[in-house]
KEZAVO-404219 format. One record per residue (C-alpha): residue number from 1; residue in one letter; x, y, z negated. Coordinates in nm, 3 decimals, always signed. Example, Ala and Ser with C-alpha at 12.3 -4.5 7.8 and 13.67 -1.06 7.14 Angstrom:
BEGIN
(1, 'a', (+1.230, -0.450, -0.780)),
(2, 's', (+1.367, -0.106, -0.714)),
END
This chain:
BEGIN
(1, 'm', (+0.354, +8.136, -1.111)),
(2, 's', (+0.406, +7.839, -0.888)),
(3, 'v', (+0.678, +7.705, -1.118)),
(4, 'h', (+0.439, +7.722, -1.412)),
(5, 'r', (+0.177, +7.524, -1.227)),
(6, 'g', (+0.437, +7.264, -1.131)),
(7, 's', (+0.533, +7.213, -1.493)),
(8, 'e', (+0.169, +7.174, -1.588)),
(9, 'd', (+0.126, +6.905, -1.321)),
(10, 'v', (+0.436, +6.712, -1.428)),
(11, 'a', (+0.349, +6.685, -1.798)),
(12, 'p', (+0.031, +6.481, -1.753)),
(13, 'k', (+0.209, +6.257, -1.501)),
(14, 'v', (+0.491, +6.184, -1.743)),
(15, 'e', (+0.234, +6.113, -2.015)),
(16, 'l', (+0.042, +5.872, -1.789)),
(17, 'd', (+0.362, +5.691, -1.692)),
(18, 's', (+0.448, +5.650, -2.059)),
(19, 'e', (+0.103, +5.509, -2.137)),
(20, 's', (+0.126, +5.273, -1.841)),
(21, 'q', (+0.464, +5.147, -1.958)),
(22, 'q', (+0.326, +5.090, -2.307)),
(23, 'i', (+0.030, +4.894, -2.167)),
(24, 'e', (+0.261, +4.684, -1.948)),
(25, 'a', (+0.493, +4.617, -2.244)),
(26, 't', (+0.198, +4.513, -2.460)),
(27, 't', (+0.059, +4.289, -2.185)),
(28, 's', (+0.401, +4.131, -2.128)),
(29, 'a', (+0.440, +4.070, -2.500)),
(30, 'e', (+0.095, +3.913, -2.517)),
(31, 'd', (+0.172, +3.694, -2.216)),
(32, 'a', (+0.502, +3.584, -2.365)),
(33, 'd', (+0.333, +3.503, -2.695)),
(34, 'f', (+0.060, +3.305, -2.518)),
(35, 'k', (+0.315, +3.112, -2.316)),
(36, 'r', (+0.500, +3.019, -2.635)),
(37, 'r', (+0.180, +2.899, -2.797)),
(38, 'e', (+0.076, +2.723, -2.477)),
(39, 'a', (+0.409, +2.540, -2.458)),
(40, 'r', (+0.355, +2.416, -2.812)),
(41, 'v', (+0.006, +2.291, -2.723)),
(42, 'v', (+0.130, +2.112, -2.408)),
(43, 'a', (+0.399, +1.946, -2.617)),
(44, 'k', (+0.127, +1.820, -2.852)),
(45, 'l', (-0.073, +1.686, -2.558)),
(46, 'd', (+0.235, +1.504, -2.432)),
(47, 'l', (+0.297, +1.364, -2.780)),
(48, 'f', (-0.056, +1.252, -2.868)),
(49, 'l', (-0.240, +1.195, -2.537)),
(50, 'c', (+0.015, +1.073, -2.285)),
(51, 'p', (+0.142, +0.775, -2.488)),
(52, 'i', (-0.215, +0.643, -2.515)),
(53, 'l', (-0.273, +0.674, -2.142)),
(54, 'i', (+0.065, +0.522, -2.061)),
(55, 'a', (-0.005, +0.228, -2.293)),
(56, 'l', (-0.344, +0.164, -2.131)),
(57, 'q', (-0.204, +0.178, -1.779)),
(58, 'l', (+0.086, -0.043, -1.879)),
(59, 'i', (-0.130, -0.318, -2.029)),
(60, 's', (-0.373, -0.304, -1.736)),
(61, 'f', (-0.088, -0.378, -1.494)),
(62, 'l', (+0.051, -0.641, -1.729)),
(63, 'd', (-0.284, -0.819, -1.733)),
(64, 'r', (-0.348, -0.807, -1.358)),
(65, 'g', (+0.009, -0.879, -1.247)),
(66, 'n', (+0.099, -1.164, -1.479)),
(67, 'i', (-0.050, -1.412, -1.230)),
(68, 'g', (+0.274, -1.395, -1.033)),
(69, 'f', (+0.481, -1.497, -1.334)),
(70, 'a', (+0.225, -1.760, -1.438)),
(71, 'a', (+0.251, -1.911, -1.090)),
(72, 't', (+0.625, -1.964, -1.130)),
(73, 'q', (+0.573, -2.132, -1.470)),
(74, 'g', (+0.348, -2.416, -1.353)),
(75, 'm', (-0.002, -2.266, -1.323)),
(76, 'i', (-0.031, -2.377, -0.959)),
(77, 't', (+0.020, -2.740, -1.054)),
(78, 'd', (-0.184, -2.735, -1.377)),
(79, 'l', (-0.491, -2.584, -1.209)),
(80, 'g', (-0.451, -2.792, -0.896)),
(81, 'l', (-0.423, -2.492, -0.664)),
(82, 'v', (-0.371, -2.588, -0.300)),
(83, 'g', (-0.310, -2.403, +0.024)),
(84, 't', (-0.378, -2.030, -0.012)),
(85, 'q', (-0.588, -2.055, -0.329)),
(86, 'l', (-0.327, -1.860, -0.527)),
(87, 'n', (-0.343, -1.579, -0.271)),
(88, 't', (-0.724, -1.587, -0.284)),
(89, 'a', (-0.717, -1.556, -0.664)),
(90, 'v', (-0.483, -1.257, -0.635)),
(91, 's', (-0.705, -1.085, -0.375)),
(92, 'l', (-1.038, -1.150, -0.549)),
(93, 'f', (-0.933, -0.924, -0.835)),
(94, 'y', (-0.997, -0.624, -0.610)),
(95, 'p', (-1.351, -0.635, -0.458)),
(96, 'l', (-1.526, -0.548, -0.785)),
(97, 'y', (-1.231, -0.331, -0.883)),
(98, 'i', (-1.294, -0.120, -0.574)),
(99, 'l', (-1.670, -0.108, -0.621)),
(100, 's', (-1.638, +0.011, -0.982)),
(101, 'e', (-1.381, +0.287, -0.928)),
(102, 'f', (-1.598, +0.542, -0.748)),
(103, 'p', (-1.898, +0.522, -0.987)),
(104, 'a', (-1.656, +0.540, -1.279)),
(105, 'a', (-1.509, +0.864, -1.144)),
(106, 'l', (-1.856, +1.021, -1.123)),
(107, 'i', (-1.991, +0.917, -1.464)),
(108, 'v', (-1.690, +0.913, -1.695)),
(109, 'k', (-1.726, +1.277, -1.804)),
(110, 'r', (-2.092, +1.225, -1.890)),
(111, 'v', (-2.031, +0.903, -2.078)),
(112, 'g', (-1.718, +1.040, -2.244)),
(113, 'f', (-1.355, +0.942, -2.198)),
(114, 'n', (-1.343, +0.833, -2.562)),
(115, 'r', (-1.619, +0.578, -2.503)),
(116, 'm', (-1.571, +0.451, -2.151)),
(117, 'i', (-1.196, +0.389, -2.155)),
(118, 'p', (-1.181, +0.175, -2.473)),
(119, 'a', (-1.492, -0.023, -2.373)),
(120, 'a', (-1.347, -0.108, -2.031)),
(121, 'a', (-1.012, -0.204, -2.184)),
(122, 'a', (-1.173, -0.437, -2.440)),
(123, 'c', (-1.374, -0.612, -2.169)),
(124, 'w', (-1.084, -0.679, -1.931)),
(125, 'g', (-0.871, -0.788, -2.228)),
(126, 'l', (-1.124, -1.060, -2.307)),
(127, 'c', (-1.123, -1.168, -1.942)),
(128, 'c', (-0.743, -1.187, -1.940)),
(129, 'l', (-0.753, -1.397, -2.254)),
(130, 'g', (-1.004, -1.623, -2.079)),
(131, 'n', (-0.749, -1.694, -1.805)),
(132, 'g', (-0.547, -1.878, -2.067)),
(133, 'f', (-0.826, -2.135, -2.098)),
(134, 'a', (-0.899, -2.177, -1.725)),
(135, 'k', (-0.932, -2.540, -1.613)),
(136, 'n', (-0.953, -2.500, -1.237)),
(137, 'f', (-0.955, -2.259, -0.944)),
(138, 'g', (-1.317, -2.154, -1.012)),
(139, 'd', (-1.242, -2.052, -1.371)),
(140, 'l', (-0.941, -1.852, -1.258)),
(141, 'v', (-1.140, -1.669, -0.990)),
(142, 'a', (-1.428, -1.587, -1.229)),
(143, 'c', (-1.191, -1.430, -1.480)),
(144, 'r', (-1.006, -1.237, -1.209)),
(145, 'l', (-1.330, -1.098, -1.064)),
(146, 'l', (-1.452, -0.973, -1.403)),
(147, 'm', (-1.111, -0.833, -1.489)),
(148, 'g', (-1.116, -0.635, -1.167)),
(149, 'm', (-1.459, -0.489, -1.237)),
(150, 'f', (-1.357, -0.354, -1.578)),
(151, 'e', (-1.005, -0.247, -1.483)),
(152, 'g', (-1.150, -0.050, -1.192)),
(153, 'c', (-1.289, +0.199, -1.444)),
(154, 'l', (-0.947, +0.285, -1.582)),
(155, 'm', (-0.743, +0.468, -1.317)),
(156, 'p', (-1.008, +0.726, -1.215)),
(157, 's', (-1.091, +0.783, -1.583)),
(158, 'l', (-0.728, +0.843, -1.675)),
(159, 't', (-0.667, +1.070, -1.375)),
(160, 'l', (-0.973, +1.284, -1.447)),
(161, 'm', (-0.891, +1.294, -1.817)),
(162, 'l', (-0.549, +1.435, -1.734)),
(163, 'a', (-0.710, +1.691, -1.502)),
(164, 'n', (-0.935, +1.804, -1.786)),
(165, 'w', (-0.652, +1.850, -2.036)),
(166, 'y', (-0.370, +1.979, -1.815)),
(167, 'k', (-0.332, +2.268, -1.574)),
(168, 'r', (-0.283, +2.228, -1.204)),
(169, 'd', (+0.094, +2.275, -1.208)),
(170, 'e', (+0.131, +2.026, -1.495)),
(171, 'i', (-0.073, +1.733, -1.370)),
(172, 'g', (+0.168, +1.588, -1.115)),
(173, 'l', (+0.422, +1.490, -1.379)),
(174, 'r', (+0.152, +1.338, -1.601)),
(175, 'i', (+0.002, +1.137, -1.316)),
(176, 's', (+0.355, +1.017, -1.250)),
(177, 'y', (+0.352, +0.875, -1.604)),
(178, 'l', (+0.069, +0.642, -1.499)),
(179, 'f', (+0.262, +0.507, -1.201)),
(180, 'v', (+0.584, +0.489, -1.401)),
(181, 's', (+0.399, +0.280, -1.658)),
(182, 's', (+0.281, +0.046, -1.381)),
(183, 'a', (+0.642, -0.010, -1.282)),
(184, 'm', (+0.739, -0.048, -1.647)),
(185, 'a', (+0.461, -0.305, -1.680)),
(186, 's', (+0.621, -0.514, -1.409)),
(187, 'a', (+0.956, -0.495, -1.590)),
(188, 'f', (+0.800, -0.576, -1.927)),
(189, 's', (+0.600, -0.856, -1.768)),
(190, 'g', (+0.921, -1.019, -1.654)),
(191, 'l', (+1.070, -0.981, -2.001)),
(192, 'i', (+0.756, -1.116, -2.170)),
(193, 'a', (+0.728, -1.404, -1.924)),
(194, 'f', (+1.091, -1.499, -1.987)),
(195, 'a', (+1.036, -1.487, -2.365)),
(196, 'i', (+0.716, -1.692, -2.345)),
(197, 'l', (+0.904, -1.966, -2.162)),
(198, 'f', (+1.026, -2.063, -2.509)),
(199, 'm', (+0.663, -2.115, -2.622)),
(200, 'd', (+0.605, -2.379, -2.360)),
(201, 'g', (+0.426, -2.670, -2.528)),
(202, 'a', (+0.333, -2.482, -2.847)),
(203, 'a', (-0.006, -2.605, -2.978)),
(204, 'g', (-0.020, -2.827, -2.670)),
(205, 'y', (-0.043, -2.530, -2.428)),
(206, 'p', (+0.203, -2.462, -2.145)),
(207, 'g', (+0.386, -2.130, -2.147)),
(208, 'w', (+0.174, -1.969, -1.874)),
(209, 'r', (-0.142, -2.012, -2.085)),
(210, 'w', (+0.027, -1.838, -2.379)),
(211, 'l', (+0.118, -1.555, -2.139)),
(212, 'y', (-0.251, -1.486, -2.076)),
(213, 'i', (-0.365, -1.547, -2.436)),
(214, 'i', (-0.108, -1.316, -2.595)),
(215, 'e', (-0.142, -1.034, -2.343)),
(216, 'g', (-0.523, -1.048, -2.350)),
(217, 's', (-0.532, -1.039, -2.729)),
(218, 'v', (-0.299, -0.738, -2.739)),
(219, 't', (-0.522, -0.556, -2.492)),
(220, 'v', (-0.831, -0.606, -2.710)),
(221, 'v', (-0.647, -0.473, -3.016)),
(222, 'v', (-0.521, -0.166, -2.826)),
(223, 'a', (-0.872, -0.099, -2.693)),
(224, 'c', (-1.015, -0.098, -3.046)),
(225, 'l', (-0.747, +0.150, -3.157)),
(226, 'c', (-0.816, +0.375, -2.857)),
(227, 'y', (-1.179, +0.414, -2.963)),
(228, 'f', (-1.058, +0.605, -3.268)),
(229, 'i', (-0.759, +0.777, -3.108)),
(230, 'i', (-0.890, +0.921, -2.779)),
(231, 'p', (-1.061, +1.257, -2.852)),
(232, 's', (-1.390, +1.347, -2.688)),
(233, 's', (-1.264, +1.701, -2.605)),
(234, 'y', (-1.014, +1.959, -2.721)),
(235, 't', (-1.273, +2.104, -2.960)),
(236, 't', (-1.267, +1.786, -3.169)),
(237, 'a', (-0.907, +1.669, -3.111)),
(238, 'y', (-0.757, +1.572, -3.447)),
(239, 'f', (-0.407, +1.687, -3.347)),
(240, 'l', (-0.507, +2.046, -3.254)),
(241, 'n', (-0.560, +2.324, -3.507)),
(242, 'a', (-0.783, +2.630, -3.460)),
(243, 'e', (-0.508, +2.830, -3.286)),
(244, 'd', (-0.436, +2.540, -3.052)),
(245, 'r', (-0.803, +2.510, -2.962)),
(246, 'a', (-0.813, +2.881, -2.877)),
(247, 'v', (-0.520, +2.826, -2.643)),
(248, 'm', (-0.696, +2.529, -2.484)),
(249, 'q', (-1.009, +2.740, -2.433)),
(250, 'k', (-0.802, +3.009, -2.262)),
(251, 'r', (-0.635, +2.746, -2.043)),
(252, 'a', (-0.977, +2.610, -1.946)),
(253, 'e', (-1.089, +2.960, -1.846)),
(254, 'l', (-0.772, +3.024, -1.646)),
(255, 't', (-0.805, +2.696, -1.454)),
(256, 'e', (-1.181, +2.707, -1.403)),
(257, 'a', (-1.133, +2.741, -1.028)),
(258, 'y', (-0.944, +2.409, -1.031)),
(259, 's', (-1.117, +2.204, -1.296)),
(260, 'g', (-1.436, +2.389, -1.363)),
(261, 'g', (-1.767, +2.218, -1.426)),
(262, 'k', (-1.929, +2.033, -1.709)),
(263, 'g', (-1.919, +1.687, -1.560)),
(264, 'h', (-2.257, +1.728, -1.386)),
(265, 'y', (-2.141, +1.704, -1.028)),
(266, 't', (-2.365, +1.816, -0.748)),
(267, 'r', (-2.451, +1.649, -0.420)),
(268, 'a', (-2.296, +1.946, -0.240)),
(269, 'e', (-1.960, +1.884, -0.409)),
(270, 'f', (-1.974, +1.516, -0.317)),
(271, 'l', (-2.044, +1.606, +0.047)),
(272, 'm', (-1.751, +1.850, +0.041)),
(273, 'a', (-1.523, +1.559, -0.037)),
(274, 'v', (-1.675, +1.324, +0.220)),
(275, 'r', (-1.663, +1.585, +0.498)),
(276, 'd', (-1.306, +1.695, +0.431)),
(277, 'v', (-1.067, +1.516, +0.664)),
(278, 'k', (-0.782, +1.541, +0.413)),
(279, 't', (-0.975, +1.315, +0.175)),
(280, 'w', (-0.972, +1.036, +0.432)),
(281, 'i', (-0.610, +1.087, +0.537)),
(282, 'h', (-0.497, +1.065, +0.175)),
(283, 't', (-0.723, +0.762, +0.133)),
(284, 'l', (-0.576, +0.580, +0.432)),
(285, 'i', (-0.228, +0.657, +0.303)),
(286, 'q', (-0.328, +0.516, -0.036)),
(287, 'v', (-0.434, +0.190, +0.128)),
(288, 'm', (-0.086, +0.163, +0.281)),
(289, 'c', (+0.090, +0.257, -0.044)),
(290, 'l', (-0.105, +0.016, -0.262)),
(291, 't', (-0.061, -0.268, -0.015)),
(292, 'v', (+0.313, -0.230, -0.060)),
(293, 'm', (+0.301, -0.165, -0.435)),
(294, 'y', (+0.074, -0.457, -0.526)),
(295, 'g', (+0.246, -0.693, -0.287)),
(296, 'f', (+0.589, -0.611, -0.427)),
(297, 's', (+0.496, -0.604, -0.796)),
(298, 'v', (+0.291, -0.927, -0.792)),
(299, 'f', (+0.497, -1.136, -0.554)),
(300, 'l', (+0.855, -1.031, -0.639)),
(301, 'p', (+0.895, -1.313, -0.898)),
(302, 'i', (+0.758, -1.559, -0.641)),
(303, 'i', (+0.992, -1.421, -0.372)),
(304, 'l', (+1.288, -1.454, -0.608)),
(305, 'r', (+1.184, -1.809, -0.702)),
(306, 'f', (+1.084, -1.958, -0.368)),
(307, 'g', (+1.240, -1.709, -0.124)),
(308, 'f', (+1.583, -1.658, -0.280)),
(309, 'd', (+1.587, -2.004, -0.446)),
(310, 'f', (+1.651, -1.877, -0.799)),
(311, 's', (+1.551, -2.089, -1.098)),
(312, 'v', (+1.233, -2.018, -1.297)),
(313, 'e', (+1.433, -1.838, -1.567)),
(314, 'q', (+1.636, -1.636, -1.315)),
(315, 's', (+1.325, -1.528, -1.124)),
(316, 'q', (+1.183, -1.391, -1.451)),
(317, 'y', (+1.477, -1.191, -1.576)),
(318, 'l', (+1.616, -1.080, -1.238)),
(319, 's', (+1.289, -0.900, -1.167)),
(320, 'i', (+1.334, -0.680, -1.476)),
(321, 'p', (+1.614, -0.446, -1.348)),
(322, 'v', (+1.437, -0.404, -1.012)),
(323, 'f', (+1.116, -0.285, -1.176)),
(324, 'a', (+1.306, -0.075, -1.430)),
(325, 'w', (+1.486, +0.104, -1.146)),
(326, 'g', (+1.153, +0.178, -0.978)),
(327, 's', (+1.025, +0.328, -1.304)),
(328, 'a', (+1.329, +0.554, -1.344)),
(329, 'v', (+1.315, +0.680, -0.985)),
(330, 'y', (+0.948, +0.768, -1.006)),
(331, 'a', (+0.991, +0.942, -1.341)),
(332, 'a', (+1.260, +1.163, -1.186)),
(333, 'c', (+1.054, +1.234, -0.874)),
(334, 'g', (+0.743, +1.316, -1.077)),
(335, 'y', (+0.937, +1.565, -1.289)),
(336, 'l', (+1.103, +1.733, -0.990)),
(337, 's', (+0.775, +1.748, -0.798)),
(338, 'd', (+0.609, +1.940, -1.081)),
(339, 'r', (+0.917, +2.149, -1.157)),
(340, 'f', (+0.941, +2.284, -0.803)),
(341, 'a', (+0.576, +2.234, -0.694)),
(342, 'r', (+0.688, +2.030, -0.394)),
(343, 'r', (+0.439, +1.753, -0.316)),
(344, 'f', (+0.535, +1.669, +0.041)),
(345, 'l', (+0.901, +1.604, -0.036)),
(346, 'a', (+0.805, +1.377, -0.326)),
(347, 'c', (+0.604, +1.167, -0.081)),
(348, 'v', (+0.850, +1.132, +0.205)),
(349, 'a', (+1.193, +1.144, +0.042)),
(350, 'c', (+1.218, +0.780, -0.068)),
(351, 'a', (+1.011, +0.612, +0.205)),
(352, 'p', (+1.308, +0.557, +0.445)),
(353, 'l', (+1.485, +0.354, +0.176)),
(354, 'g', (+1.185, +0.122, +0.159)),
(355, 'v', (+1.199, +0.077, +0.536)),
(356, 'v', (+1.566, -0.019, +0.513)),
(357, 'g', (+1.494, -0.258, +0.226)),
(358, 'y', (+1.224, -0.450, +0.408)),
(359, 'a', (+1.432, -0.454, +0.727)),
(360, 'v', (+1.711, -0.622, +0.528)),
(361, 'l', (+1.469, -0.882, +0.387)),
(362, 'l', (+1.355, -0.958, +0.740)),
(363, 'g', (+1.716, -1.049, +0.817)),
(364, 'g', (+1.640, -1.393, +0.673)),
(365, 'd', (+1.908, -1.658, +0.638)),
(366, 'r', (+2.167, -1.449, +0.819)),
(367, 'l', (+2.219, -1.241, +0.502)),
(368, 's', (+2.344, -1.346, +0.161)),
(369, 'v', (+2.111, -1.364, -0.140)),
(370, 'g', (+2.308, -1.081, -0.304)),
(371, 'v', (+2.239, -0.847, -0.014)),
(372, 'k', (+1.870, -0.934, -0.013)),
(373, 'y', (+1.849, -0.884, -0.389)),
(374, 'f', (+2.003, -0.536, -0.343)),
(375, 'a', (+1.735, -0.468, -0.081)),
(376, 'c', (+1.476, -0.520, -0.354)),
(377, 'f', (+1.622, -0.218, -0.535)),
(378, 'l', (+1.588, -0.010, -0.217)),
(379, 'i', (+1.223, -0.111, -0.192)),
(380, 'a', (+1.161, -0.036, -0.560)),
(381, 't', (+1.297, +0.315, -0.498)),
(382, 'c', (+0.991, +0.403, -0.290)),
(383, 'v', (+0.715, +0.162, -0.397)),
(384, 'w', (+0.574, +0.351, -0.696)),
(385, 'v', (+0.678, +0.699, -0.583)),
(386, 'm', (+0.464, +0.684, -0.270)),
(387, 'g', (+0.131, +0.595, -0.428)),
(388, 'g', (+0.169, +0.828, -0.726)),
(389, 'a', (+0.291, +1.125, -0.524)),
(390, 'n', (+0.007, +1.085, -0.274)),
(391, 'i', (-0.260, +1.092, -0.547)),
(392, 'a', (-0.092, +1.386, -0.721)),
(393, 'w', (-0.088, +1.581, -0.392)),
(394, 'l', (-0.457, +1.516, -0.333)),
(395, 's', (-0.550, +1.605, -0.691)),
(396, 't', (-0.363, +1.936, -0.695)),
(397, 'n', (-0.510, +2.043, -0.359)),
(398, 't', (-0.879, +1.972, -0.424)),
(399, 'a', (-1.142, +2.195, -0.589)),
(400, 'p', (-1.395, +2.235, -0.745)),
(401, 'd', (-1.413, +1.968, -1.013)),
(402, 'g', (-1.689, +1.764, -0.849)),
(403, 'k', (-1.512, +1.754, -0.515)),
(404, 'r', (-1.189, +1.649, -0.683)),
(405, 'a', (-1.364, +1.369, -0.873)),
(406, 'a', (-1.526, +1.240, -0.554)),
(407, 's', (-1.204, +1.269, -0.352)),
(408, 'l', (-0.999, +1.086, -0.615)),
(409, 'g', (-1.272, +0.825, -0.656)),
(410, 'l', (-1.274, +0.755, -0.283)),
(411, 'a', (-0.894, +0.750, -0.253)),
(412, 'l', (-0.851, +0.517, -0.550)),
(413, 'a', (-1.144, +0.291, -0.461)),
(414, 'v', (-1.082, +0.252, -0.088)),
(415, 'g', (-0.707, +0.260, -0.149)),
(416, 'n', (-0.735, -0.059, -0.349)),
(417, 'l', (-0.826, -0.244, -0.033)),
(418, 'g', (-0.448, -0.263, -0.030)),
(419, 'g', (-0.478, -0.503, -0.322)),
(420, 'i', (-0.691, -0.740, -0.117)),
(421, 'i', (-0.450, -0.716, +0.176)),
(422, 's', (-0.143, -0.768, -0.042)),
(423, 'g', (-0.284, -1.094, -0.178)),
(424, 'q', (-0.302, -1.240, +0.173)),
(425, 'i', (+0.028, -1.136, +0.330)),
(426, 'y', (+0.252, -1.352, +0.110)),
(427, 'p', (+0.112, -1.706, +0.152)),
(428, 'q', (+0.321, -1.987, +0.008)),
(429, 't', (+0.313, -2.152, +0.348)),
(430, 'm', (+0.551, -1.879, +0.474)),
(431, 'a', (+0.817, -1.940, +0.207)),
(432, 'p', (+1.109, -1.885, +0.199)),
(433, 's', (+1.116, -1.611, +0.465)),
(434, 'y', (+0.779, -1.444, +0.388)),
(435, 't', (+0.807, -1.270, +0.724)),
(436, 'l', (+0.443, -1.159, +0.738)),
(437, 'g', (+0.454, -0.987, +0.398)),
(438, 'h', (+0.781, -0.805, +0.460)),
(439, 'a', (+0.686, -0.694, +0.811)),
(440, 'w', (+0.340, -0.579, +0.705)),
(441, 's', (+0.485, -0.379, +0.414)),
(442, 'l', (+0.745, -0.218, +0.640)),
(443, 'g', (+0.471, -0.113, +0.882)),
(444, 'a', (+0.256, +0.025, +0.597)),
(445, 'i', (+0.542, +0.248, +0.481)),
(446, 'c', (+0.592, +0.380, +0.834)),
(447, 'i', (+0.222, +0.461, +0.872)),
(448, 'a', (+0.213, +0.644, +0.537)),
(449, 'f', (+0.530, +0.837, +0.625)),
(450, 's', (+0.380, +0.952, +0.956)),
(451, 'l', (+0.046, +1.055, +0.804)),
(452, 'w', (+0.217, +1.269, +0.539)),
(453, 'w', (+0.357, +1.481, +0.821)),
(454, 'v', (+0.005, +1.515, +0.959)),
(455, 'l', (-0.115, +1.631, +0.616)),
(456, 'r', (+0.167, +1.881, +0.593)),
(457, 'y', (+0.060, +2.033, +0.924)),
(458, 'l', (-0.304, +2.035, +0.810)),
(459, 'y', (-0.231, +2.218, +0.484)),
(460, 'y', (-0.016, +2.482, +0.653)),
(461, 's', (-0.283, +2.533, +0.920)),
(462, 'r', (-0.547, +2.588, +0.654)),
(463, 'e', (-0.326, +2.841, +0.476)),
(464, 't', (-0.303, +3.030, +0.804)),
(465, 'v', (-0.683, +3.036, +0.825)),
(466, 'k', (-0.703, +3.160, +0.466)),
(467, 'q', (-0.467, +3.444, +0.548)),
(468, 's', (-0.699, +3.546, +0.830)),
(469, 'm', (-0.984, +3.549, +0.576)),
(470, 'r', (-0.782, +3.773, +0.346)),
(471, 'd', (-0.714, +4.006, +0.639)),
(472, 'g', (-1.087, +4.020, +0.713)),
(473, 't', (-1.064, +3.869, +1.061)),
(474, 'l', (-1.253, +3.556, +0.955)),
(475, 'p', (-1.550, +3.522, +0.715)),
(476, 'e', (-1.500, +3.350, +0.379)),
(477, 'p', (-1.694, +3.031, +0.294)),
(478, 'a', (-2.017, +3.087, +0.103)),
(479, 'e', (-1.927, +2.835, -0.173)),
(480, 'f', (-1.602, +2.813, -0.365)),
(481, 's', (-1.370, +2.522, -0.281)),
(482, 'd', (-1.007, +2.463, -0.194)),
(483, 'r', (-1.092, +2.610, +0.149)),
(484, 't', (-1.148, +2.961, +0.006)),
(485, 'p', (-0.863, +3.215, +0.037)),
(486, 's', (-0.816, +3.248, -0.340)),
(487, 'y', (-0.706, +2.884, -0.365)),
(488, 'k', (-0.347, +2.814, -0.259)),
(489, 'y', (-0.239, +2.466, -0.155)),
(490, 'q', (+0.078, +2.308, -0.284)),
(491, 'h', (+0.302, +2.169, -0.012)),
END
């Protein structure tokens, strides 16, 4: 009797186990199919979106950074610049740049990426072209100020556009593309500047004027093309079919906790960003990183020319391999950071090499030019990695969408104070040693390196608090954010 009952009990259990296995197999098959389709969609995004964004970032850095190459080709003499006027012109690019970044981050989704980005690019392209017709210091400053205002709209717009098209674990690599393109811009700028040396005197214009005219004209053309190429959303993207759009919709639903929202950010989300200490630590780090990056990328040709005593031609083409190396290193770090979801290591790994590089440059006349030129490669190893990795870490660890937009806007806007600082730490009066610039940059790297360890401690401490919330020993926050237990930080 008891055996009979046992057999009756076992049969339903075996049947339930079989059904459960079938459901799991079906779910696994569906997941595998979705992942295959998702991989195809991400490949399309990389093919059609990323090249546009890379091109825009590249030409923006070409247009703002070509002043260093123009200075080595005779602009200082032709415009009658004296004292620290060159440094002032470099720095004055950034006040309006900074003031425009934060508003741009808040309104770009409402205005539309497909409208705001091309319009800004066309405007700064015209200003760059205007530099080619400058007659004096005042003309140069006016063009630089307006260029800064329009270029300030670009970086937050590109970063938020990536966040709206890519998932959280994909965005670090794509943000790295933007910083890689900035390093590539420096390399290309050296190549272009060297080539334009051969146009010196054409149509009665010196080579440095042609540098501005050609690069500004190219920017305007690219901006016009972007108006037709950048899609307003995945629902209207010309390169996605109906199946791809369904995948994008599913991705948007899956990542709603990270990038949810319709672009109508609330005051509460803005206050979340302002009141979160990590926003300000990342922002201070960004000031340090951009001081080093802008100082190195703008003034390297000048350092090679007047610090290492290379010729005009040598200072142009010797900057190319340095910037190319920086691009390659950051591309590798961006890939590995996303591949293994390790943000902290991406930030701190290369910083010590930058410290060594600047320490070597501070060695002055006691070291050979070859050794100091090698030190430039050490510096390039960390320069672009630091700023890009810091922004990627902040972006992946901030939610909801409105808080992330405000946090990135603050970090990018305030961080560009580094641009103002960088323009003042390499005065021509300190050539050939440039002790102030090298020492300041070394100190900035050390500060950033130390603060990343503080952030690491902060993120791990918050994860401990979240675990207590999951255990029920602490109450959960009333509103969703990256402080809620369901949101896991990347370290």
